[in-house]
DSSP file (Angstrom, degrees, kcal/mol; ACC not computed):
  #  RESIDUE AA STRUCTURE BP1 BP2  ACC     N-H-->O    O-->H-N    N-H-->O    O-->H-N    TCO  KAPPA ALPHA  PHI   PSI    X-CA   Y-CA   Z-CA
    1    1 A M     >        0   0    0      0, 0.0     4,-1.1     0, 0.0     3,-0.2   0.000 360.0 360.0 360.0 -28.6   -4.2   35.4  -22.3
    2    2 A D  H  >  +     0   0    0      1,-0.2     4,-0.7     2,-0.2     3,-0.2   0.853 360.0  57.4 -62.8 -34.6   -3.1   36.9  -19.1
    3    3 A V  H >> S+     0   0    0      1,-0.2     4,-2.8     2,-0.2     3,-1.1   0.886 100.5  56.8 -65.2 -38.1   -4.1   33.6  -17.3
    4    4 A L  H 3> S+     0   0    0      1,-0.3     4,-2.2     2,-0.2    -1,-0.2   0.840  97.4  61.4 -64.5 -32.1   -1.7   31.6  -19.5
    5    5 A E  H 3< S+     0   0    0     -4,-1.1    -1,-0.3    -3,-0.2    -2,-0.2   0.764 114.9  36.2 -64.1 -23.3    1.2   33.7  -18.4
    6    6 A F  H <X S+     0   0    0     -3,-1.1     4,-1.4    -4,-0.7    -2,-0.2   0.832 117.7  48.3 -92.1 -41.2    0.5   32.4  -14.9
    7    7 A L  H  X S+     0   0    0     -4,-2.8     4,-2.9     2,-0.2     5,-0.2   0.861 105.1  56.0 -77.0 -38.0   -0.6   28.9  -15.6
    8    8 A I  H  X S+     0   0    0     -4,-2.2     4,-2.3    -5,-0.2     5,-0.2   0.956 111.6  42.6 -64.7 -49.3    2.2   27.8  -18.0
    9    9 A P  H  > S+     0   0    0      0, 0.0     4,-2.4     0, 0.0    -1,-0.2   0.881 114.6  53.0 -64.5 -32.9    5.1   28.6  -15.5
   10   10 A L  H  X S+     0   0    0     -4,-1.4     4,-2.7     2,-0.2     5,-0.2   0.941 109.8  47.4 -61.2 -47.1    2.9   27.1  -12.7
   11   11 A A  H  X S+     0   0    0     -4,-2.9     4,-2.2     1,-0.2    -1,-0.2   0.890 112.9  48.6 -64.3 -39.4    2.6   23.9  -14.7
   12   12 A L  H  X S+     0   0    0     -4,-2.3     4,-2.1    -5,-0.2    -1,-0.2   0.878 111.7  50.2 -67.7 -35.9    6.3   23.8  -15.5
   13   13 A L  H  X S+     0   0    0     -4,-2.4     4,-2.4     2,-0.2    -2,-0.2   0.942 112.2  46.1 -65.6 -47.0    7.1   24.4  -11.8
   14   14 A L  H  X S+     0   0    0     -4,-2.7     4,-2.4     1,-0.2    -2,-0.2   0.885 112.9  50.4 -65.2 -37.4    4.9   21.6  -10.6
   15   15 A G  H  X S+     0   0    0     -4,-2.2     4,-2.2    -5,-0.2    -1,-0.2   0.893 110.4  50.1 -65.3 -39.5    6.2   19.3  -13.2
   16   16 A G  H  X S+     0   0    0     -4,-2.1     4,-2.4     2,-0.2    -2,-0.2   0.895 110.1  49.8 -64.7 -40.8    9.7   20.1  -12.2
   17   17 A I  H  X S+     0   0    0     -4,-2.4     4,-2.2     1,-0.2    -2,-0.2   0.911 111.3  49.8 -66.9 -39.3    8.9   19.4   -8.5
   18   18 A G  H  X S+     0   0    0     -4,-2.4     4,-2.1     1,-0.2    -2,-0.2   0.899 110.3  49.8 -64.9 -38.2    7.4   16.1   -9.4
   19   19 A L  H  X S+     0   0    0     -4,-2.2     4,-2.4     2,-0.2    -2,-0.2   0.891 108.9  52.3 -65.2 -40.1   10.4   15.2  -11.5
   20   20 A V  H  X S+     0   0    0     -4,-2.4     4,-2.2     1,-0.2    -2,-0.2   0.925 111.8  45.9 -61.9 -44.8   12.7   16.0   -8.6
   21   21 A F  H  X S+     0   0    0     -4,-2.2     4,-2.3     2,-0.2    -1,-0.2   0.865 111.3  53.1 -67.4 -34.1   10.8   13.8   -6.2
   22   22 A F  H  X S+     0   0    0     -4,-2.1     4,-1.7     2,-0.2    -2,-0.2   0.925 110.6  45.6 -66.0 -42.3   10.6   11.0   -8.7
   23   23 A V  H  X S+     0   0    0     -4,-2.4     4,-2.3     1,-0.2    -2,-0.2   0.900 113.1  52.3 -65.7 -40.6   14.5   11.1   -9.2
   24   24 A W  H  X S+     0   0    0     -4,-2.2     4,-1.9     1,-0.2    -1,-0.2   0.899 107.4  50.9 -63.1 -40.1   14.8   11.3   -5.4
   25   25 A S  H  <>S+     0   0    0     -4,-2.3     5,-2.4     1,-0.2     6,-0.4   0.859 111.3  48.3 -70.2 -31.0   12.6    8.2   -4.8
   26   26 A I  H ><5S+     0   0    0     -4,-1.7     3,-1.2     3,-0.2    -2,-0.2   0.924 111.2  49.9 -70.9 -43.2   14.6    6.2   -7.4
   27   27 A K  H 3<5S+     0   0    0     -4,-2.3    -2,-0.2     1,-0.3    -1,-0.2   0.815 109.4  51.5 -65.0 -31.0   17.9    7.2   -5.8
   28   28 A T  T 3<5S-     0   0    0     -4,-1.9    -1,-0.3    -5,-0.2    -2,-0.2   0.458 118.1-109.8 -89.5   1.2   16.8    6.3   -2.3
   29   29 A G  T X 5 +     0   0    0     -3,-1.2     3,-1.1    -4,-0.3     4,-0.3   0.763  67.8 144.8  86.2  24.7   15.6    2.8   -3.4
   30   30 A Q  T 3 <S+     0   0    0     -5,-2.4     3,-0.2     1,-0.2    -4,-0.2   0.778  78.6  41.1 -68.2 -26.1   11.9    3.2   -3.2
   31   31 A Y  T 3  S+     0   0    0     -6,-0.4     3,-0.4    -5,-0.2    -1,-0.2   0.156  85.1 102.2-108.9  18.7   11.3    0.9   -6.2
   32   32 A D  S <  S+     0   0    0     -3,-1.1     2,-0.5     1,-0.2     3,-0.2   0.908  87.5  31.1 -67.1 -43.6   14.0   -1.7   -5.5
   33   33 A D        +     0   0    0     -4,-0.3     4,-0.5    -3,-0.2    -1,-0.2  -0.718  63.7 154.3-120.8  78.0   11.8   -4.5   -4.2
   34   34 A L  S    S+     0   0    0     -2,-0.5     4,-0.4    -3,-0.4    -1,-0.2   0.818  78.6  42.8 -76.5 -30.1    8.3   -4.3   -5.9
   35   35 A D  S  > S+     0   0    0     -3,-0.2     4,-2.2     1,-0.2     5,-0.3   0.541  90.9  86.0 -94.7  -6.5    7.5   -7.9   -5.5
   36   36 A G  H  > S+     0   0    0      1,-0.2     4,-2.2     2,-0.2    -1,-0.2   0.919  91.9  43.3 -63.2 -46.5    8.7   -8.4   -2.0
   37   37 A A  H  > S+     0   0    0     -4,-0.5     4,-1.3     1,-0.2    -1,-0.2   0.852 112.6  54.5 -69.2 -32.3    5.5   -7.3   -0.2
   38   38 A A  H  4 S+     0   0    0     -4,-0.4     4,-0.5     1,-0.2    -2,-0.2   0.883 115.5  38.4 -70.6 -37.8    3.3   -9.3   -2.7
   39   39 A H  H  X S+     0   0    0     -4,-2.2     4,-1.2     1,-0.2     3,-0.5   0.800 107.9  64.4 -81.3 -28.2    5.3  -12.5   -2.0
   40   40 A R  H  < S+     0   0    0     -4,-2.2     3,-0.2    -5,-0.3    -2,-0.2   0.857  98.9  53.2 -62.9 -36.5    5.6  -11.9    1.7
   41   41 A I  T  < S+     0   0    0     -4,-1.3    -1,-0.2     1,-0.2    -2,-0.2   0.770 106.9  53.3 -70.3 -25.1    1.9  -12.0    2.3
   42   42 A L  T  4 S+     0   0    0     -3,-0.5     2,-1.2    -4,-0.5    -1,-0.2   0.726  89.8  82.4 -83.7 -22.4    1.7  -15.4    0.6
   43   43 A I     <  -     0   0    0     -4,-1.2     2,-0.8    -3,-0.2    -1,-0.1  -0.708  67.5-171.4 -83.4  99.2    4.4  -16.9    2.8
   44   44 A D        +     0   0    0     -2,-1.2    -3,-0.1     1,-0.1    -2,-0.0  -0.832  22.2 164.2-103.1 109.1    2.4  -17.9    5.9
   45   45 A D        +     0   0    0     -2,-0.8    -1,-0.1     2,-0.1     2,-0.0   0.420  40.4 117.2 -97.3  -1.3    4.5  -19.0    8.8
   46   46 A D        -     0   0    0      1,-0.1    -2,-0.0     3,-0.0     0, 0.0  -0.349  68.1-121.0 -69.9 146.2    1.7  -18.6   11.4
   47   47 A V        -     0   0    0      1,-0.0    -1,-0.1    -2,-0.0     3,-0.1  -0.758  32.1-116.5 -84.1 128.4    0.4  -21.6   13.2
   48   48 A P        -     0   0    0      0, 0.0     3,-0.1     0, 0.0    -1,-0.0  -0.382  36.3 -99.7 -65.9 146.8   -3.2  -22.2   12.6
   49   49 A P        -     0   0    0      0, 0.0     2,-0.3     0, 0.0    -3,-0.0  -0.337  37.5-110.9 -65.3 143.9   -5.4  -21.9   15.7
   50   50 A Q        -     0   0    0     -3,-0.1     2,-0.3     1,-0.1    -3,-0.0  -0.579  31.7-124.7 -76.4 133.8   -6.4  -25.1   17.3
   51   51 A S        -     0   0    0     -2,-0.3     2,-0.5    -3,-0.1    -1,-0.1  -0.586  17.3-137.2 -83.1 142.3  -10.0  -25.8   16.9
   52   52 A T        -     0   0    0     -2,-0.3     2,-0.3     1,-0.0    -1,-0.0  -0.831  18.1-126.1 -96.9 128.6  -12.0  -26.4   20.1
   53   53 A K        -     0   0    0     -2,-0.5     2,-0.4     2,-0.0    -1,-0.0  -0.577  27.7-164.7 -78.4 135.6  -14.4  -29.3   20.0
   54   54 A R        -     0   0    0     -2,-0.3     2,-1.0     3,-0.0     3,-0.0  -0.951  23.6-122.6-123.3 138.3  -17.9  -28.2   21.0
   55   55 A D    >   -     0   0    0     -2,-0.4     3,-0.6     1,-0.2    -2,-0.0  -0.724  28.0-178.2 -82.9 106.2  -20.7  -30.4   21.9
   56   56 A D  T 3   +     0   0    0     -2,-1.0    -1,-0.2     1,-0.2     4,-0.1   0.502  68.5  77.6 -82.2  -7.3  -23.5  -29.5   19.5
   57   57 A S  T 3  S+     0   0    0      2,-0.1    -1,-0.2    -3,-0.0    -2,-0.0   0.774  79.4  77.2 -79.5 -23.6  -26.0  -31.9   20.9
   58   58 A S  S <  S-     0   0    0     -3,-0.6     3,-0.1     1,-0.1     2,-0.0  -0.706  88.2-116.2 -88.6 139.3  -26.8  -29.7   23.9
   59   59 A P        -     0   0    0      0, 0.0     2,-0.2     0, 0.0    -2,-0.1  -0.310  34.0-100.3 -69.3 153.0  -29.1  -26.7   23.3
   60   60 A D    >   -     0   0    0      1,-0.1     3,-0.5    -4,-0.1    -4,-0.0  -0.517  21.8-147.4 -72.1 139.7  -27.8  -23.2   23.8
   61   61 A R  T 3  S+     0   0    0      1,-0.2    -1,-0.1    -2,-0.2     0, 0.0   0.680  88.8  68.2 -81.9 -17.7  -28.8  -21.6   27.1
   62   62 A G  T 3         0   0    0      1,-0.2    -1,-0.2     0, 0.0    -2,-0.0   0.577 360.0 360.0 -81.6  -6.9  -28.9  -18.1   25.8
   63   63 A E    <         0   0    0     -3,-0.5    -1,-0.2     0, 0.0    -2,-0.1   0.473 360.0 360.0 -96.8 360.0  -31.8  -18.5   23.5
């Protein structure tokens, strides 16, 4: 029973700290744009690399 006198306040303290950080993250806008990163990866503005034509009829010298 002595352990519970230590663990219950510790659990309440850790829960309170977690709640404070959760409220802080909401107030600072951490959850404002949840879909932005998911859509940003799909919008591809990169130019695809140009393929270089290679003559496959000649044997490789390295083998």
